[in-house]
C-alpha positions as CSV (number, residue, x, y, z in Angstrom):
1,M,20.7,145.8,-18.5
2,L,22.9,143.8,-21.0
3,C,23.7,141.6,-17.9
4,A,19.9,141.0,-16.9
5,L,19.0,140.2,-20.6
6,G,21.7,137.7,-20.9
7,Y,20.7,136.2,-18.0
8,F,16.9,136.1,-18.9
9,G,18.0,134.8,-22.1
10,V,19.9,131.6,-20.7
11,K,17.3,131.0,-18.4
12,Y,14.9,131.1,-21.3
13,F,16.6,128.6,-23.7
14,A,17.4,126.4,-20.7
15,E,13.9,126.1,-19.8
16,K,12.7,125.8,-23.6
17,S,15.5,123.0,-23.9
18,E,14.3,121.3,-20.7
19,N,10.8,121.5,-21.9
20,E,11.5,119.8,-25.0
21,K,13.6,117.0,-23.1
22,N,10.5,117.0,-21.1
23,L,8.2,116.5,-23.9
24,A,10.6,113.7,-25.7
25,D,10.9,111.8,-22.4
26,I,6.9,111.9,-22.0
27,K,6.5,110.8,-25.7
28,E,8.9,108.0,-25.3
29,L,7.1,106.5,-22.5
30,N,3.9,107.0,-24.2
31,S,5.4,105.0,-26.7
32,E,6.6,102.5,-24.5
33,I,3.0,102.0,-23.1
34,L,1.3,101.6,-25.9
35,S,3.9,98.9,-27.3
36,L,3.6,97.7,-23.4
37,E,-0.1,97.5,-24.1
38,E,0.2,95.4,-27.0
39,K,2.4,92.6,-25.3
40,I,0.1,92.6,-22.6
41,L,-2.8,92.3,-24.7
42,N,-1.5,89.4,-26.7
43,F,-0.5,87.6,-23.7
44,E,-3.8,86.2,-23.6
45,V,-3.1,84.5,-26.7
46,N,-0.2,82.9,-24.7
47,L,-2.3,82.0,-21.7
48,E,-4.4,79.9,-23.9
49,D,-1.8,78.0,-25.6
50,K,-2.5,74.4,-24.3
51,N,0.8,73.5,-25.8
52,M,2.9,75.8,-23.5
53,E,3.9,74.9,-20.1
54,I,2.7,76.9,-16.9
55,A,6.3,77.2,-16.2
56,E,6.9,79.2,-19.4
57,K,3.6,81.2,-19.4
58,D,4.7,82.5,-15.9
59,K,8.2,83.6,-17.0
60,L,6.6,85.3,-20.1
61,L,4.5,87.3,-17.7
62,E,6.9,88.0,-15.2
63,E,8.9,89.7,-18.4
64,K,5.8,92.1,-18.9
65,Y,5.0,92.6,-15.0
66,M,9.0,93.9,-14.9
67,E,8.5,96.1,-18.0
68,L,5.8,97.5,-16.8
69,E,7.4,98.3,-13.4
70,A,10.3,99.9,-15.1
71,V,7.6,102.1,-16.8
72,V,5.8,102.9,-13.4
73,A,9.2,104.1,-12.0
74,R,10.0,106.2,-15.0
75,L,6.5,107.7,-15.0
76,A,6.9,108.9,-11.2
77,Q,10.3,110.3,-11.8
78,A,8.6,112.3,-14.9
79,K,5.7,113.4,-12.6
80,Q,8.1,114.9,-9.9
81,N,9.3,117.4,-12.9
82,S,7.1,120.8,-12.1
83,K,7.3,121.2,-15.9
84,A,5.8,118.3,-16.7
85,D,2.3,117.7,-18.4
86,K,0.1,117.0,-15.4
87,N,-2.6,115.9,-18.1
88,K,-0.5,113.8,-20.3
89,I,1.0,112.2,-17.1
90,R,-2.3,111.4,-15.9
91,Q,-3.6,109.9,-19.0
92,L,-0.3,107.6,-19.0
93,E,-1.0,106.7,-15.6
94,S,-4.9,105.7,-16.2
95,K,-3.5,103.2,-19.2
96,V,-0.5,102.0,-17.0
97,G,-3.3,101.3,-14.2
98,E,-5.2,99.3,-16.6
99,L,-2.2,97.4,-17.6
100,Q,-1.4,96.4,-14.1
101,N,-5.2,95.3,-13.7
102,F,-4.5,93.1,-16.8
103,V,-1.3,91.9,-15.5
104,D,-2.9,91.2,-11.9
105,Q,-6.0,89.1,-14.0
106,Y,-3.2,87.0,-16.0
107,R,-1.6,86.5,-12.6
108,A,-4.5,85.3,-10.6
109,E,-5.2,83.2,-13.8
110,I,-1.7,81.3,-13.9
111,D,-2.3,80.7,-10.3
112,Y,-5.6,79.0,-10.8
113,L,-3.8,76.8,-13.4
114,K,-0.7,75.9,-11.0
115,A,-3.4,74.8,-8.2
116,E,-5.4,72.9,-11.1
117,N,-2.0,71.3,-12.3
118,Q,-0.8,70.6,-9.0
119,L,-4.2,68.8,-8.5
120,L,-4.2,66.6,-11.5
121,T,-0.5,65.8,-11.1
122,G,-1.7,64.4,-7.3
123,Q,-4.5,62.8,-9.2
124,V,-2.3,61.1,-11.7
125,D,0.3,59.8,-9.0
126,S,-2.4,58.3,-7.1
127,L,-3.8,56.9,-10.3
128,N,-0.3,55.7,-11.1
129,T,-0.2,54.4,-7.5
130,T,-3.2,52.4,-7.8
131,T,-2.3,51.2,-11.1
132,V,0.8,49.8,-9.9
133,M,-1.2,48.2,-7.1
134,L,-3.9,46.8,-9.0
135,Q,-1.5,45.2,-11.4
136,T,0.9,44.1,-8.5
137,E,-2.4,42.4,-7.5
138,N,-3.4,41.2,-10.9
139,R,-0.3,39.4,-11.2
140,T,-0.5,37.7,-7.5
141,L,-4.1,37.2,-8.6
142,Q,-3.0,35.4,-11.6
143,E,-0.2,33.4,-10.0
144,T,-3.0,32.4,-7.3
145,T,-5.7,31.5,-10.5
146,E,-2.6,29.4,-12.1
147,R,-1.8,27.6,-9.4
148,T,-5.4,27.0,-8.1
149,E,-6.3,25.8,-11.6
150,Q,-3.0,23.6,-11.8
151,Q,-3.8,21.9,-8.1
152,L,-7.7,21.7,-9.5
153,Q,-6.2,19.9,-12.6
154,E,-4.4,17.7,-10.6
155,T,-7.2,16.7,-8.2
156,K,-9.2,16.4,-11.5
157,Q,-6.9,13.7,-12.4
158,I,-6.3,12.0,-9.3
159,A,-10.1,11.9,-8.5
160,A,-10.8,10.9,-12.2
161,T,-8.4,7.9,-11.9
162,L,-10.6,4.9,-12.0
163,R,-10.4,2.7,-9.2
164,A,-10.4,-1.1,-9.0
165,T,-11.9,-3.5,-6.4
166,E,-12.9,-7.0,-5.6
167,L,-10.3,-8.5,-7.5
168,S,-10.8,-12.3,-8.4
169,Y,-8.4,-14.4,-10.2
170,F,-9.1,-17.6,-12.4
171,N,-7.4,-20.6,-14.3
172,V,-8.8,-20.9,-17.6
173,K,-8.5,-24.5,-19.1
174,K,-10.1,-25.6,-22.5
175,G,-12.2,-21.9,-22.3
176,K,-13.6,-22.7,-19.0
177,A,-12.6,-20.5,-16.1
178,K,-12.2,-22.0,-12.2
179,E,-11.6,-19.7,-9.6
180,A,-8.3,-19.7,-8.3
181,R,-8.0,-20.3,-4.5
182,E,-4.1,-20.7,-4.3
183,F,-1.6,-20.7,-6.9
184,R,0.3,-23.4,-8.0
185,R,3.0,-23.1,-10.7
186,G,2.3,-26.4,-12.2
187,S,-1.5,-26.4,-12.3
188,M,-1.4,-22.9,-14.0
189,K,-2.0,-22.1,-17.3
190,D,-4.0,-19.5,-19.3
191,F,-5.0,-16.7,-16.4
192,R,-8.0,-14.4,-16.1
193,A,-8.1,-11.8,-13.7
194,C,-11.5,-9.7,-12.9
195,F,-12.2,-7.1,-10.9
196,T,-14.8,-4.2,-10.4
197,L,-14.1,-0.7,-11.7
198,L,-15.8,1.7,-9.4
199,E,-18.4,4.5,-10.6
200,N,-16.5,7.7,-11.5
201,Q,-18.5,10.5,-12.6
202,L,-15.6,12.9,-13.2
203,A,-13.7,10.2,-15.2
204,E,-13.9,10.6,-19.1
205,S,-16.4,8.2,-20.6
206,G,-15.6,6.3,-23.6
207,G,-12.8,3.8,-24.7
208,R,-10.1,2.6,-22.5
209,E,-7.4,0.7,-22.5
210,V,-7.0,-1.7,-19.2
211,F,-3.7,-2.9,-18.4
212,M,-3.1,-6.0,-16.3
213,V,0.8,-6.7,-14.9
214,Y,1.7,-10.0,-13.7
215,E,4.8,-9.7,-11.5
216,N,6.7,-12.9,-10.5
217,P,7.8,-13.3,-6.4
218,G,11.3,-12.1,-7.8
219,G,9.9,-8.8,-9.5
220,T,10.0,-9.8,-13.1
221,I,7.0,-9.2,-15.4
222,N,5.5,-12.6,-17.2
223,T,5.1,-11.4,-20.8
224,G,3.7,-13.2,-23.6
225,N,2.0,-12.5,-27.3
226,G,-0.5,-9.9,-26.0
227,S,2.3,-8.0,-23.8
228,G,3.7,-5.0,-24.5
229,K,4.9,-1.4,-23.0
230,F,2.7,1.4,-21.9
231,M,3.2,5.0,-19.9
232,Y,2.5,4.5,-15.9
233,R,2.9,7.5,-13.7
234,G,5.3,9.1,-16.1
235,Q,7.3,6.2,-16.6
236,Q,7.3,3.5,-19.3
237,R,6.9,-0.5,-18.0
238,E,5.7,-3.4,-19.2
239,Y,2.4,-4.9,-19.0
240,S,1.8,-8.8,-19.3
241,S,-2.0,-8.4,-21.2
242,K,-4.7,-6.0,-21.5
243,T,-8.1,-5.4,-23.0
244,L,-10.3,-2.6,-24.4
245,I,-13.7,-1.3,-22.6
246,N,-16.1,1.1,-23.0
247,Y,-16.4,3.0,-19.7
248,T,-19.8,5.0,-19.0
249,G,-18.8,6.4,-15.7
250,S,-20.9,3.4,-13.9
251,E,-19.9,0.6,-12.1
252,Q,-18.8,-2.2,-14.4
253,E,-16.8,-5.8,-14.2
254,V,-14.0,-6.4,-16.3
255,C,-11.8,-9.5,-17.2
256,V,-8.4,-9.5,-18.3
257,D,-6.7,-12.8,-19.8
258,F,-3.2,-13.8,-19.8
259,A,-2.5,-16.7,-22.4
260,Q,0.5,-18.7,-21.2
261,P,3.1,-18.7,-23.6
262,A,4.3,-22.1,-25.4
263,D,7.2,-23.6,-23.1
264,F,6.7,-21.0,-20.5
265,K,6.7,-21.9,-16.8
266,Y,5.7,-19.6,-14.2
267,E,8.0,-18.5,-11.3
């Protein structure tokens, strides 16, 4: 009898100790689930944080998911214990199921954000590519425009150049001009050249200096009191005489006189 009492006494205390351990485990599980519930519900704040990267949100959610999996495993182990509080375990399972639903919803939202971000990244890359292409096209267009403008200005400058035609020459003696059919050095004194400036609507109207250059057969230039230098096609050269006209864009006659210097003989 003493042995039997001793056996049942040991068994009683062993079962009591085991039950107390099971209760402590379930209580600890309950505390962990409540703490995890708070973390998971607070994760919504992280999810809505626009300054947090999606990858960081994904990492935080993965940590919550792993903690939840650990709790599920421990809850399943506690459930296998025949002495466990079944009602309490069912309550904890229900709570864990709710938390799993929250985690799944957050996972779906993050996946949506990833897909949206990938789409936006693709759109940005496309826009960047388009921007680079447009910048290249704009530079090309600008260069083409500049070349065209330069060519246009050069063409206008060429087109605006005054053209002279129908040149005639005169010997001038005592203020009277006689048309010269031939040139003889001994008979030449003061000299006049007349010509027609053609109509040119592209040329600017207004005062114009007209320079006349008389070259000798050897290439030297006849100069006198009214002579000087002027720029012609980017180079400085001498002129024999000049006159000032008021150009109107219409056809007009122009004459330029050259007075023979004293003691000067033509070649």
